[in-house]
N, C-alpha and C positions, 0 to 999 in steps of 0.2 A: 440582456440577452445572455444566455448561457452557452458555453462552448463545450466541445467534446472533452477538452482537458478539465474544465470545471466539473463536468459530469463524472469523469473518472475519479477525480479527487474526492468528490462528495461520496461516491460509492465506496472508495477505500476507507474513508472515515467511518462510514456506516457499517461496512463489512468487517472491519477489524475486530469488532466484538464477536462476530460469528466465526472468525478464524481464517486461516490461509486459503482454504477452498473457496470461500466467498470472495476474497480479494482476487484470486487467480482468474475469476470469470472475466476480468478486464484484459487479459493477456492472451496472445496467440503465440505459436511456436517461433514466429519471426520477430517477436517483441524484444525491445531493448529497454532496460531500466537503468537510467543514469543517476548515480548518487554522487556525493561530494568526493568519495574515495575511488570509485571504480564504476564500470558498466557491467551489467548482468545481461547475458544474451540467452534467449530461449526460455521455455517454461521451466526446465529443471533448475537453471541458475537463479531465476527470479523466485521460484518457490523456495529455494534454499535461503535466499536473502530474507524473505518474509517469515519463514519458519524460525530462523535465528533471531530476527527482530522481535517477534511476538514472544518467543520463549524467554528472551532476556528482560521482558517487562514485568513489573509486579502485577498480580492478578487484579488489583483494584485500579490500575492506571486509567481505564476508560471511565470510571466513576468520577475521577478527579480531573480529567482532561478538559482543558479549555483552550480553544483556538483563538488567539488574540489578533492574528493578522494572517490574511491569505492573499497571496499575489499570484495570479495566473497569467 
């Protein structure tokens, strides 16, 4: 059985190739993204996180990406 969290994670993994706009479809203004380092509140902060994340990755990263383990 799939959960909402699993669905969002799968969408992120699929959408990452399409870019930040595709990822942001899973978020609303009252969303909070919690990372190991901090929490991002609202669309502007969350968009900034994903923009920086994707910008910092090599162009070919998704061609070589393999998910070895997923815990939801």
